[in-house]
C-alpha positions in Angstrom: -0.1 -0.1 0.0 2.9 2.3 0.7 4.1 2.0 -3.0 0.8 2.9 -4.3 0.5 6.1 -2.1 4.0 7.1 -3.0 3.1 6.6 -6.7 0.1 9.0 -6.1 2.2 11.5 -4.5 4.8 11.4 -7.2 2.2 11.6 -10.0 0.7 14.6 -8.3 3.9 16.5 -8.1 4.7 15.6 -11.8 1.3 16.9 -13.0 1.5 20.0 -11.0 5.3 20.9 -11.1 6.9 19.2 -14.1 4.2 19.1 -16.9 4.0 22.1 -19.2 0.4 22.7 -19.9 -0.6 24.5 -23.1 -2.2 28.0 -22.9 -5.7 28.5 -23.5 -5.2 30.1 -26.9 -2.9 27.3 -28.0 -5.6 24.7 -26.9 -8.2 26.5 -28.8 -6.0 26.6 -32.0 -5.4 22.9 -31.7 -9.0 22.2 -31.3 -10.0 24.3 -34.3 -7.4 22.5 -36.2 -8.8 19.1 -35.3 -12.3 20.2 -36.2 -11.3 21.5 -39.6 -9.3 18.3 -40.4 -12.3 16.2 -39.4 -14.6 18.1 -41.5 -12.3 17.9 -44.5 -11.7 14.1 -44.0 -15.6 13.7 -43.6 -16.2 15.6 -47.0 -13.5 13.6 -48.8 -15.1 10.3 -47.5 -18.5 11.5 -48.4 -17.3 12.4 -52.0 -15.6 9.0 -52.4 -18.8 7.2 -51.3 -20.9 9.3 -53.5 -18.8 8.8 -56.6 -18.4 5.0 -55.9 -22.2 4.6 -55.4 -22.9 6.4 -58.8 -20.1 4.3 -60.5 -21.7 1.1 -59.2 -25.1 2.2 -60.2 -23.8 3.0 -63.8 -21.9 -0.4 -64.1 -25.1 -2.4 -62.9 -27.4 -0.7 -65.4 -25.2 -1.7 -68.3 
């Protein structure tokens, strides 16, 4: 049990003293970047799906 308590104490010190947390503006910029990349990826996947669906419809109607 002593090792576990020591682990928790060391973890707390590391999280509060040694970790460099990003600033709020940096965090917002990263979040916006992730959202934009997700939207772009979703649009690309949607376009590929749409084109493939129409291609298959065209092939099956021959």
